[in-house]
matplotlib code that plots the C-alpha trace (Angstrom):
import matplotlib.pyplot as plt

x = [3.8, 3.5, 0.6, 2.1, 2.6, -1.1, -2.1, 0.1, -1.5, -5.0, -4.5, -3.2, -6.0, -8.8, -7.6, -7.9, -5.0, -2.7, -4.0, -7.6, -6.6, -4.7, -7.8, -9.9, -7.4, -7.0, -10.8, -11.2, -8.6, -10.0, -13.5, -12.2, -10.2, -13.2, -15.6, -13.3, -12.7, -16.5, -16.9, -18.2, -16.8, -15.9, -16.5, -15.3, -16.7, -14.1, -11.3, -11.8, -13.1, -11.7, -12.8, -11.6, -10.8, -10.2, -6.8, -6.6, -3.9, -0.9, 2.6, 5.3, 9.0, 10.5, 12.9, 15.2, 15.7, 14.6, 12.3, 8.8, 6.0, 2.2, 0.7, -2.8, -5.9, -6.3, -8.2, -6.5, -7.6, -7.6, -8.0, -9.4, -8.9, -11.8, -11.6, -11.3, -8.3, -6.6, -7.2, -5.7, -2.6, -2.1, -2.4, -0.3, -2.9, -2.4, -5.9, -6.3, -9.7, -10.8, -14.2]
y = [16.7, 20.5, 22.8, 23.8, 20.1, 19.5, 22.5, 21.2, 17.7, 19.0, 21.5, 18.8, 16.5, 19.0, 21.2, 24.3, 26.8, 26.8, 30.2, 28.9, 25.8, 27.7, 29.9, 26.8, 25.1, 28.4, 28.8, 25.1, 25.5, 28.8, 27.3, 24.5, 26.9, 29.2, 26.3, 25.0, 28.5, 29.0, 25.7, 23.5, 20.1, 19.3, 15.8, 14.7, 11.3, 8.9, 11.1, 12.0, 14.6, 17.7, 18.9, 21.2, 19.8, 21.6, 20.8, 21.3, 23.4, 21.6, 22.0, 21.9, 22.5, 25.3, 23.4, 26.4, 27.2, 23.9, 25.8, 24.8, 26.7, 26.7, 25.7, 27.4, 25.6, 26.0, 24.7, 22.4, 21.1, 17.3, 15.1, 11.6, 9.6, 7.6, 3.8, 4.3, 6.6, 4.2, 1.3, 3.1, 4.2, 0.7, -1.0, 1.7, 2.4, 5.5, 6.7, 10.0, 10.4, 13.8, 12.8]
z = [49.4, 49.5, 48.7, 45.3, 44.4, 45.1, 43.0, 40.1, 40.2, 40.5, 37.7, 35.4, 36.2, 35.9, 33.0, 35.2, 35.3, 38.2, 39.3, 39.2, 41.1, 43.7, 44.3, 44.8, 47.1, 49.1, 49.4, 50.5, 53.2, 54.4, 54.6, 56.8, 59.0, 59.4, 60.2, 62.9, 64.3, 64.6, 66.5, 63.6, 62.7, 59.1, 57.7, 54.3, 53.5, 52.4, 53.7, 57.4, 59.8, 61.5, 64.9, 67.7, 71.2, 74.4, 75.9, 79.6, 81.3, 82.7, 84.1, 81.5, 81.1, 79.0, 76.8, 76.4, 80.1, 81.8, 84.1, 85.1, 83.4, 83.2, 79.9, 79.8, 78.5, 74.8, 71.8, 69.2, 65.8, 65.4, 62.4, 62.3, 59.1, 57.6, 57.2, 53.4, 53.8, 56.3, 54.0, 51.0, 53.0, 54.4, 51.0, 49.2, 46.6, 44.5, 43.6, 41.9, 40.2, 38.8, 37.5]

ax = plt.figure().add_subplot(projection="3d")
ax.plot(x, y, z, "-o")
ax.set_aspect("equal")
plt.show()
């Protein structure tokens, strides 16, 4: 599913225009990105949590040249799904509730 498909579905379910829905979705994603960039975790009950982890440096191989290279330490965002999300994915439930 793409961002535009999400916008279409939410717009239909809420009665907002696609432009308004796109602004809300963009604001939501920007808020999550900003929160992670400033070192805060984001938890959405019933969905999951986002956090930033430190990846240590390591030796890697350049896939183009095959040469050894250093991969420096860096930060990476990670997502952990909630139990509710895992259950709905496993059971194949299609739940869209716009109340």
